[in-house]
Each structure stands twice: as structure tokens, then as C-alpha cells.
C-alpha angles and dihedrals in degrees: 000000000000090000092047089053092049090051090060085066095038107036089163088073095060111123093022128107104264133173133187117214107074090131091051096046093237138074105265096168133007141188120249087252090058091047092050093059093049108272111144133193111272095022110146115253092230089057092048091051090052099043101031110027090167092068117108110225119207135180126234124272103186095176088061093049093049092047093053091043093052092047091050092053090049089055090052091050089057088060105034135036095212118052126162119203104217100171140334091285104025140062145157125229130191110229113211119213088236090059091051090050093048092055094042099249143344096280095051091048095051093040090054092047092048092049091048093052094046096046094044100042105022092231133105128231133189114235128201128186125193143133097267135036094245093050092046090051092051090047090054091053097051098081105023139194096031108006138141113199126172123191100200101153140036088253090056091051094048091050092050094046092050090051093052119085111218091244089061094056114116108248097022108115126210092251092055097051098075091052091052091046090054088058090054093256106143102150139032087253091058089049095052092049096047122104115283090210094055093046090049091049098047104032141044122274095257089061091056091047090051090050091053092046091053087050090058101262109132110224105137113074126213103246114216096221103148117106105230089217 
């Protein structure tokens, strides 16, 4: 997100390997081009300069990031009544059936929203639509950095869960992954189909909630925490 914001000020850098973090001494954010050549989050800048001299190194401009973030949330509020700000570059929105009907279907609604965000702000976002927060989050991760994925059927959900390694599941920490692997859980699909009782016995309550959410049981609410002013 930080790189995308910087590119609105430096469009000539689009398509090049770019990182943000020169003022911090490490790569805090990077473009997909930088990732593809081997730059990783947290890599020291001196190392990047030595190994990847073609990388463009930029400093942070937090005022810019907050401005674009606020404008993005205002766009969402023009579409949806309930929007939860989750972080500077991420949110959840509750899509009402009337809004889907007004736009003529889920795809037309999300396509219009995506176009509005990109044309207004000059940045791209990945959007995911599903019947629970956890499923929507996983949908948004499937085609990053500029995807639009809708899980509208059980078949869609199964396909998405099978494509998602357990270490890529939102809410599963690095320390939890080895324990799940030992149980034979390699994908989100394996996780959803594992015994509730065993997950409840061996893991914390949020892990069980996450399992149920990925299975289509809505537990986590979208919290309307944005001040309309």
C-alpha cells in the first residue's frame, strides 16, 4: 500500500522494483516487481543496494498514506452503510442485498467500486466478497495485488479453501502453523474439515472461531467504526 501511494506521486516508477523504507534502513513495503526479484520485508537497505542495485529506494510519507486511506474509506461509505476500518490499508464492509440489487448484481457492484477507487485515488486494491469476514478476507488475498474474487457458492468456497495453504490463513500465526501441520492440516480446506472438538481442545478459542468462519458460519460482525463526519 505504501508503495502504491508513492507511485501516485511518482508515476514514472510504475513497473519498476520499488521499496519504501529508506529512512528506516529496511524494506517496509515493496512493489510486486521488487518481491519477484527476491526483496523481502525487513531486508536491510544496504543489502538491497548490494544485491539488487536496480531497486528504487524511497522514504516514508505518512501524511500521503493517511490521506489516501481516508479518501478510500469515504468512497466506501458512499456505497455501504456499514464499514469497519481494520487498518490503514484494509477494511470490511457489510453489503446489503438492496445494494446488490441496485447495481444489478455482485460483480457489477464490486467492479464499479473498484473502478471508482482506482480512478479517484490512482491506487489499486484487492476486493473479496463472501458470506463471512474470514472467507471475504481469504477471497481478497487470492489474486493480490489487484484482484476481485467473489465466493458466491459452496463450490467457490471449497476451491478457495483448497488453494489456500494454512500458513496463508488470516489469523493463523507462525507459531500455530507447525502444530496444525502435525495434525495433517496443510490447507484451509483441511482446517475447515478437521474436528471441532480437537481444535477446541488443542488451540485457543479464536482459532476455533476462525475455523467456523471459514466453514461459512458467521460469528465475527462487521463493526461500524468509521465516524461519518
